[in-house]
Z-matrix of the N, CA and C atoms (Angstrom, degrees):
N
C 1 1.460
C 2 1.528 1 108.04
N 3 1.331 2 116.57 1 129.55
C 4 1.451 3 121.81 2 -178.63
C 5 1.515 4 112.29 3 -80.81
N 6 1.307 5 115.27 4 172.02
C 7 1.466 6 121.58 5 -178.02
C 8 1.526 7 111.45 6 -57.87
N 9 1.334 8 117.47 7 -41.89
C 10 1.458 9 120.30 8 -178.04
C 11 1.534 10 111.39 9 -63.76
N 12 1.335 11 116.39 10 -41.23
C 13 1.468 12 120.12 11 178.63
C 14 1.526 13 110.85 12 -66.50
N 15 1.331 14 116.86 13 -40.41
C 16 1.462 15 120.71 14 178.38
C 17 1.527 16 110.23 15 -65.02
N 18 1.332 17 115.46 16 -42.49
C 19 1.466 18 119.96 17 177.54
C 20 1.528 19 109.96 18 -61.08
N 21 1.318 20 116.91 19 -46.03
C 22 1.467 21 120.39 20 179.34
C 23 1.521 22 111.32 21 -60.58
N 24 1.323 23 117.47 22 -38.68
C 25 1.461 24 120.86 23 178.18
C 26 1.530 25 111.02 24 -63.43
N 27 1.320 26 116.79 25 -44.05
C 28 1.466 27 121.48 26 178.20
C 29 1.528 28 109.90 27 -63.60
N 30 1.336 29 116.83 28 -44.57
C 31 1.461 30 120.27 29 179.61
C 32 1.525 31 110.79 30 -63.86
N 33 1.325 32 116.92 31 -37.42
C 34 1.465 33 119.42 32 177.30
C 35 1.526 34 111.70 33 -64.68
N 36 1.336 35 117.31 34 -35.34
C 37 1.474 36 119.67 35 173.76
C 38 1.526 37 110.31 36 -61.34
N 39 1.331 38 116.68 37 -41.69
C 40 1.467 39 120.36 38 179.55
C 41 1.530 40 111.29 39 -68.74
N 42 1.315 41 116.89 40 -35.65
C 43 1.471 42 119.70 41 174.62
C 44 1.523 43 109.62 42 -61.06
N 45 1.323 44 116.80 43 -45.37
C 46 1.467 45 120.82 44 179.79
C 47 1.518 46 112.23 45 -61.42
N 48 1.329 47 117.37 46 -44.87
C 49 1.467 48 118.10 47 -178.64
C 50 1.525 49 110.71 48 -68.60
N 51 1.329 50 117.80 49 -32.33
C 52 1.462 51 119.07 50 174.11
C 53 1.526 52 110.28 51 -66.03
N 54 1.328 53 117.29 52 -39.89
C 55 1.470 54 120.40 53 176.51
C 56 1.525 55 110.93 54 -66.04
N 57 1.328 56 116.79 55 -38.02
C 58 1.469 57 120.83 56 175.82
C 59 1.526 58 110.38 57 -63.47
N 60 1.319 59 115.66 58 -39.65
C 61 1.471 60 120.85 59 179.33
C 62 1.525 61 110.15 60 -62.76
N 63 1.321 62 116.53 61 -42.31
C 64 1.468 63 120.84 62 176.40
C 65 1.530 64 109.15 63 -58.77
N 66 1.323 65 116.51 64 -49.77
C 67 1.464 66 120.35 65 -179.08
C 68 1.528 67 111.45 66 -61.95
N 69 1.334 68 116.97 67 -38.48
C 70 1.462 69 120.54 68 178.71
C 71 1.513 70 112.78 69 -64.79
N 72 1.316 71 116.56 70 -45.86
C 73 1.464 72 119.41 71 178.77
C 74 1.529 73 111.39 72 -68.84
N 75 1.326 74 117.69 73 -34.41
C 76 1.472 75 119.45 74 176.01
C 77 1.521 76 110.30 75 -62.37
N 78 1.334 77 116.27 76 -41.92
C 79 1.468 78 120.69 77 178.04
C 80 1.522 79 109.91 78 -63.69
N 81 1.308 80 117.29 79 -42.16
C 82 1.466 81 120.83 80 179.36
C 83 1.522 82 110.55 81 -61.58
N 84 1.326 83 116.75 82 -43.91
C 85 1.462 84 120.96 83 -179.51
C 86 1.522 85 111.11 84 -60.52
N 87 1.327 86 117.23 85 -39.10
C 88 1.471 87 121.29 86 178.04
C 89 1.528 88 111.23 87 -59.66
N 90 1.321 89 116.07 88 -35.12
C 91 1.460 90 121.19 89 -171.39
C 92 1.526 91 114.17 90 -97.11
N 93 1.326 92 117.89 91 -5.52
C 94 1.463 93 120.68 92 -177.92
C 95 1.525 94 109.62 93 -81.16
N 96 1.320 95 114.89 94 134.14
C 97 1.464 96 119.18 95 179.29
C 98 1.528 97 110.68 96 -84.26
N 99 1.325 98 115.54 97 174.51
C 100 1.467 99 120.99 98 -175.22
C 101 1.531 100 113.50 99 -65.08
N 102 1.319 101 117.08 100 -18.94
C 103 1.470 102 119.78 101 179.65
C 104 1.531 103 111.73 102 -71.08
N 105 1.325 104 116.40 103 -15.14
C 106 1.466 105 120.64 104 -176.53
C 107 1.528 106 111.93 105 -121.77
N 108 1.323 107 115.86 106 39.45
C 109 1.465 108 119.99 107 -178.64
C 110 1.526 109 112.56 108 -60.36
N 111 1.330 110 117.12 109 -30.06
C 112 1.460 111 119.59 110 178.36
C 113 1.528 112 111.48 111 -62.08
N 114 1.337 113 116.17 112 -32.31
C 115 1.464 114 119.35 113 177.84
C 116 1.524 115 110.74 114 -69.63
N 117 1.324 116 116.94 115 -35.71
C 118 1.465 117 119.60 116 176.80
C 119 1.521 118 110.37 117 -59.70
N 120 1.325 119 116.18 118 -44.82
C 121 1.465 120 120.77 119 179.86
C 122 1.534 121 110.10 120 -63.00
N 123 1.311 122 116.68 121 -44.62
C 124 1.460 123 121.11 122 179.77
C 125 1.530 124 110.93 123 -62.92
N 126 1.330 125 116.19 124 -46.49
C 127 1.456 126 120.03 125 -178.10
C 128 1.529 127 111.22 126 -66.52
N 129 1.322 128 117.42 127 -33.63
C 130 1.471 129 119.85 128 175.62
C 131 1.528 130 110.31 129 -63.34
N 132 1.310 131 117.23 130 -37.53
C 133 1.465 132 120.77 131 177.41
C 134 1.535 133 110.28 132 -64.75
N 135 1.328 134 116.72 133 -38.83
C 136 1.465 135 120.14 134 -179.92
C 137 1.527 136 111.01 135 -72.47
N 138 1.318 137 117.29 136 -30.03
C 139 1.467 138 120.49 137 173.46
C 140 1.527 139 109.32 138 -62.21
N 141 1.322 140 116.19 139 -47.21
C 142 1.469 141 119.98 140 178.69
C 143 1.533 142 111.11 141 -62.51
N 144 1.320 143 116.42 142 -38.40
C 145 1.460 144 121.29 143 178.69
C 146 1.531 145 109.93 144 -60.03
N 147 1.326 146 117.13 145 -49.46
C 148 1.465 147 119.88 146 -177.68
C 149 1.525 148 112.14 147 -68.52
N 150 1.326 149 116.83 148 -34.59
C 151 1.469 150 118.67 149 176.03
C 152 1.524 151 110.18 150 -63.12
N 153 1.322 152 116.46 151 -42.26
C 154 1.470 153 121.61 152 177.94
C 155 1.527 154 109.97 153 -62.12
N 156 1.324 155 117.35 154 -45.79
C 157 1.455 156 120.92 155 -179.53
C 158 1.526 157 110.80 156 -62.01
N 159 1.319 158 117.33 157 -42.62
C 160 1.465 159 120.81 158 179.90
C 161 1.526 160 110.97 159 -62.54
N 162 1.328 161 117.08 160 -39.75
C 163 1.472 162 121.05 161 177.93
C 164 1.532 163 109.91 162 -64.40
N 165 1.321 164 117.28 163 -44.20
C 166 1.468 165 120.56 164 179.56
C 167 1.531 166 111.10 165 -61.51
N 168 1.328 167 115.96 166 -44.11
C 169 1.468 168 120.24 167 -179.69
C 170 1.522 169 110.91 168 -67.69
N 171 1.324 170 116.32 169 -39.29
C 172 1.472 171 120.73 170 178.29
C 173 1.520 172 110.92 171 -60.86
N 174 1.321 173 116.80 172 -40.46
C 175 1.467 174 120.85 173 179.25
C 176 1.530 175 110.74 174 -62.09
N 177 1.326 176 116.48 175 -38.58
C 178 1.470 177 119.78 176 178.94
C 179 1.519 178 110.07 177 -67.24
N 180 1.333 179 116.95 178 -44.23
C 181 1.462 180 120.57 179 179.34
C 182 1.534 181 109.85 180 -60.28
N 183 1.321 182 117.27 181 -45.41
C 184 1.469 183 121.09 182 178.81
C 185 1.525 184 111.31 183 -61.86
N 186 1.320 185 116.35 184 -43.02
C 187 1.467 186 121.55 185 -179.55
C 188 1.526 187 110.84 186 -58.48
N 189 1.321 188 115.53 187 -31.81
C 190 1.465 189 120.31 188 -177.70
C 191 1.522 190 112.39 189 -100.78
N 192 1.337 191 115.92 190 22.94
C 193 1.458 192 120.42 191 171.42
C 194 1.515 193 116.28 192 78.64
N 195 1.315 194 117.72 193 13.68
C 196 1.453 195 120.78 194 -179.88
C 197 1.512 196 112.49 195 -98.54
N 198 1.316 197 115.05 196 176.75
C 199 1.461 198 123.06 197 175.97
C 200 1.519 199 108.41 198 -111.59
N 201 1.334 200 117.29 199 109.60
C 202 1.464 201 119.14 200 -178.30
C 203 1.522 202 112.48 201 -70.16
N 204 1.317 203 114.54 202 146.58
C 205 1.462 204 121.43 203 174.42
C 206 1.518 205 109.09 204 -65.29
N 207 1.323 206 115.67 205 149.07
C 208 1.466 207 118.02 206 176.61
C 209 1.513 208 112.47 207 -131.58
N 210 1.308 209 117.14 208 6.89
C 211 1.453 210 120.16 209 -179.91
C 212 1.511 211 111.85 210 -123.50
N 213 1.324 212 114.17 211 -167.65
C 214 1.458 213 120.59 212 175.05
C 215 1.516 214 107.85 213 -100.30
N 216 1.301 215 115.86 214 167.40
C 217 1.454 216 119.82 215 -178.32
C 218 1.518 217 110.39 216 -76.50
N 219 1.306 218 114.47 217 152.84
C 220 1.453 219 120.73 218 175.17
C 221 1.525 220 109.24 219 -106.30
N 222 1.311 221 116.67 220 -30.51
C 223 1.455 222 119.83 221 -178.45
C 224 1.513 223 110.64 222 -159.05
N 225 1.332 224 113.65 223 168.75
C 226 1.441 225 122.28 224 165.88
C 227 1.506 226 118.19 225 69.35
N 228 1.305 227 113.56 226 -179.66
C 229 1.431 228 127.34 227 164.32
C 230 1.506 229 119.88 228 55.24
N 231 1.316 230 111.84 229 -157.72
C 232 1.452 231 122.31 230 -172.83
C 233 1.516 232 113.44 231 -65.94
N 234 1.306 233 116.60 232 -25.09
C 235 1.452 234 121.06 233 -166.64
C 236 1.520 235 113.95 234 -101.32
N 237 1.304 236 118.64 235 2.69
C 238 1.456 237 121.74 236 -174.41
C 239 1.530 238 112.89 237 -62.67
N 240 1.301 239 117.71 238 -37.75
C 241 1.464 240 120.72 239 -171.67
C 242 1.517 241 113.36 240 -62.58
N 243 1.325 242 119.64 241 -35.91
C 244 1.465 243 118.86 242 -179.20
C 245 1.516 244 110.53 243 -66.56
N 246 1.321 245 118.32 244 -35.46
C 247 1.467 246 120.47 245 176.22
C 248 1.523 247 109.62 246 -65.05
N 249 1.332 248 117.29 247 -41.93
C 250 1.460 249 120.86 248 177.58
C 251 1.522 250 110.67 249 -60.88
N 252 1.307 251 117.19 250 -41.54
C 253 1.462 252 121.34 251 178.98
C 254 1.523 253 110.02 252 -64.49
N 255 1.322 254 116.74 253 -42.58
C 256 1.461 255 121.46 254 -179.09
C 257 1.535 256 110.21 255 -54.73
N 258 1.315 257 116.74 256 -39.55
C 259 1.456 258 120.68 257 -178.97
C 260 1.526 259 112.37 258 -68.39
N 261 1.323 260 117.45 259 -22.49
C 262 1.459 261 120.98 260 -176.47
C 263 1.520 262 113.76 261 -87.54
N 264 1.344 263 117.76 262 -20.24
C 265 1.456 264 119.45 263 177.76
C 266 1.522 265 108.09 264 -61.96
N 267 1.276 266 117.20 265 145.48
C 268 1.448 267 118.88 266 178.97
C 269 1.516 268 111.81 267 165.79
N 270 1.297 269 116.99 268 -16.97
C 271 1.446 270 119.48 269 178.76
C 272 1.506 271 111.06 270 -99.06
N 273 1.303 272 114.97 271 172.28
C 274 1.460 273 118.02 272 178.57
C 275 1.522 274 111.35 273 -113.45
N 276 1.323 275 116.59 274 4.66
C 277 1.453 276 120.73 275 176.71
C 278 1.524 277 109.22 276 -68.04
N 279 1.305 278 115.86 277 119.91
C 280 1.463 279 122.53 278 -173.68
C 281 1.527 280 112.55 279 -54.79
N 282 1.310 281 116.71 280 -48.03
C 283 1.462 282 119.72 281 -177.75
C 284 1.528 283 111.10 282 -63.91
N 285 1.323 284 117.55 283 -39.34
C 286 1.472 285 120.53 284 178.74
C 287 1.522 286 111.56 285 -65.37
N 288 1.312 287 116.16 286 -43.14
C 289 1.471 288 120.54 287 178.64
C 290 1.526 289 109.47 288 -59.69
N 291 1.319 290 115.85 289 -47.13
C 292 1.456 291 120.10 290 -177.93
C 293 1.531 292 111.86 291 -69.04
N 294 1.321 293 117.37 292 -34.47
C 295 1.467 294 120.26 293 177.11
C 296 1.526 295 110.95 294 -63.49
N 297 1.324 296 116.50 295 -44.04
C 298 1.462 297 119.89 296 179.14
C 299 1.525 298 110.88 297 -67.72
N 300 1.325 299 116.96 298 -39.56
C 301 1.467 300 119.85 299 177.37
C 302 1.533 301 109.99 300 -62.86
N 303 1.316 302 117.03 301 -39.81
C 304 1.462 303 119.96 302 178.83
C 305 1.524 304 110.75 303 -64.44
N 306 1.318 305 117.38 304 -38.61
C 307 1.470 306 120.10 305 176.95
C 308 1.526 307 110.72 306 -59.65
N 309 1.318 308 115.78 307 -42.58
C 310 1.462 309 119.58 308 177.60
C 311 1.520 310 111.71 309 -64.48
N 312 1.324 311 115.69 310 -41.02
C 313 1.461 312 119.75 311 179.11
C 314 1.530 313 110.88 312 -65.40
N 315 1.334 314 116.65 313 -34.63
C 316 1.466 315 119.36 314 175.07
C 317 1.527 316 110.17 315 -60.44
N 318 1.330 317 116.77 316 -39.74
C 319 1.466 318 121.07 317 -178.79
C 320 1.522 319 111.54 318 -65.52
N 321 1.326 320 117.28 319 -44.52
C 322 1.467 321 118.84 320 -178.52
C 323 1.529 322 110.60 321 -71.94
N 324 1.333 323 117.55 322 -34.29
C 325 1.472 324 120.28 323 174.49
C 326 1.528 325 110.01 324 -59.30
N 327 1.321 326 116.26 325 -44.91
C 328 1.462 327 121.28 326 -179.55
C 329 1.531 328 110.57 327 -63.17
N 330 1.322 329 116.63 328 -41.69
C 331 1.470 330 120.36 329 -179.94
C 332 1.528 331 110.63 330 -61.67
N 333 1.319 332 116.69 331 -43.64
C 334 1.466 333 119.70 332 178.31
C 335 1.524 334 111.01 333 -65.77
N 336 1.316 335 117.41 334 -41.67
C 337 1.469 336 120.85 335 179.34
C 338 1.524 337 110.14 336 -59.87
N 339 1.331 338 116.70 337 -46.40
C 340 1.462 339 120.47 338 179.92
C 341 1.526 340 111.17 339 -63.80
N 342 1.321 341 117.04 340 -39.45
C 343 1.465 342 120.36 341 179.21
C 344 1.527 343 110.73 342 -64.70
N 345 1.319 344 116.88 343 -45.81
C 346 1.464 345 121.77 344 -178.74
C 347 1.526 346 111.11 345 -63.78
N 348 1.318 347 116.78 346 -37.33
C 349 1.464 348 120.86 347 -177.77
C 350 1.527 349 113.46 348 -85.68
N 351 1.320 350 118.14 349 -6.30
C 352 1.456 351 121.54 350 -176.76
C 353 1.529 352 111.05 351 -67.16
N 354 1.327 353 116.85 352 133.53
C 355 1.467 354 119.31 353 174.93
C 356 1.541 355 111.32 354 -72.61
N 357 1.318 356 116.38 355 -8.24
C 358 1.464 357 121.05 356 -177.15
C 359 1.525 358 112.70 357 -99.66
N 360 1.326 359 116.89 358 16.38
C 361 1.467 360 120.33 359 179.65
C 362 1.529 361 108.92 360 -104.38
N 363 1.320 362 116.24 361 134.53
C 364 1.460 363 120.65 362 177.41
C 365 1.532 364 109.13 363 -66.71
N 366 1.303 365 116.31 364 133.65
C 367 1.470 366 122.23 365 -176.90
C 368 1.525 367 112.15 366 -59.14
N 369 1.310 368 117.30 367 -30.69
C 370 1.467 369 120.71 368 -176.39
C 371 1.521 370 113.30 369 -66.47
N 372 1.338 371 118.45 370 -19.51
C 373 1.469 372 120.31 371 179.91
C 374 1.528 373 112.12 372 -92.46
N 375 1.321 374 116.69 373 -9.44
C 376 1.470 375 119.66 374 -176.94
C 377 1.527 376 114.14 375 -58.92
N 378 1.326 377 120.29 376 -41.15
C 379 1.469 378 118.01 377 178.44
C 380 1.538 379 112.77 378 -57.54
N 381 1.316 380 117.21 379 -40.73
C 382 1.472 381 120.33 380 177.91
C 383 1.522 382 110.36 381 -64.82
N 384 1.328 383 116.62 382 -44.76
C 385 1.464 384 120.14 383 -179.01
C 386 1.523 385 111.36 384 -65.57
N 387 1.315 386 117.07 385 -39.97
C 388 1.465 387 120.30 386 179.25
C 389 1.525 388 110.88 387 -65.32
N 390 1.325 389 116.75 388 -41.09
C 391 1.459 390 121.00 389 178.32
C 392 1.527 391 110.89 390 -63.92
N 393 1.323 392 116.50 391 -47.23
C 394 1.463 393 120.09 392 178.95
C 395 1.525 394 111.03 393 -64.42
N 396 1.312 395 116.78 394 -39.62
C 397 1.462 396 121.01 395 179.29
C 398 1.521 397 111.12 396 -60.85
N 399 1.319 398 116.45 397 -38.25
C 400 1.468 399 119.86 398 177.66
C 401 1.529 400 109.98 399 -64.12
N 402 1.325 401 117.56 400 -42.17
C 403 1.463 402 120.87 401 177.10
C 404 1.519 403 111.91 402 -61.54
N 405 1.320 404 116.61 403 -41.34
C 406 1.471 405 121.49 404 177.93
C 407 1.525 406 109.62 405 -64.89
N 408 1.325 407 117.54 406 -43.20
C 409 1.466 408 121.17 407 178.62
C 410 1.522 409 110.59 408 -60.50
N 411 1.324 410 117.18 409 -43.96
C 412 1.465 411 121.03 410 178.71
C 413 1.527 412 110.91 411 -61.71
N 414 1.324 413 117.02 412 -41.92
C 415 1.471 414 121.31 413 177.94
C 416 1.524 415 110.60 414 -62.79
N 417 1.322 416 115.56 415 -45.65
C 418 1.462 417 120.61 416 178.18
C 419 1.526 418 110.86 417 -57.44
N 420 1.332 419 115.74 418 -47.35
C 421 1.463 420 120.10 419 -177.09
C 422 1.530 421 111.13 420 -62.91
N 423 1.320 422 117.29 421 -37.68
C 424 1.468 423 121.28 422 178.35
C 425 1.527 424 110.23 423 -65.00
N 426 1.326 425 116.85 424 -45.85
C 427 1.471 426 120.72 425 179.13
C 428 1.528 427 110.03 426 -63.20
N 429 1.329 428 116.83 427 -43.08
C 430 1.473 429 120.64 428 179.77
C 431 1.531 430 110.75 429 -62.10
N 432 1.325 431 117.21 430 -42.67
C 433 1.466 432 120.87 431 179.48
C 434 1.526 433 110.67 432 -63.47
N 435 1.325 434 116.83 433 -42.26
C 436 1.470 435 120.21 434 177.73
C 437 1.524 436 111.08 435 -64.68
N 438 1.327 437 116.32 436 -40.10
C 439 1.466 438 119.86 437 178.32
C 440 1.523 439 110.78 438 -63.96
N 441 1.326 440 115.66 439 -43.96
C 442 1.464 441 119.71 440 -179.48
C 443 1.519 442 112.16 441 -63.01
N 444 1.326 443 117.37 442 -29.84
C 445 1.469 444 120.77 443 -178.92
C 446 1.540 445 112.24 444 -90.87
N 447 1.317 446 117.50 445 -6.45
C 448 1.477 447 120.71 446 -178.76
C 449 1.516 448 111.24 447 -75.15
């Protein structure tokens, strides 16, 4: 497998975890009560963020002759944790919601870190990954701060 195929595989993993993140936040929004409407607004922003990231990554995969992922993960790999978190949402306790969201954000942060540090990633995609990783880090920090203050 050549560098481009390996890069596309890594990018497809990131597309999947972004799609998992969307599904996780959508599930959280369904289960959040009216006392936590601010979290719904925040999570909707993160849904849009991950959709944007998935589109950007898909464009890179297409540009390099690959087939971008369009679904969520079913098993394995870097993206498993967000699906696990999605299954745990269900309460309306603010701290619990934020704790589970932070766990998911830890998973996507780790996936981006591994992708950026991979020797099998094409250097030309690093600026996009670094930019997206910064956005994910900022989201994580916001969720962590809200959890700490809950």
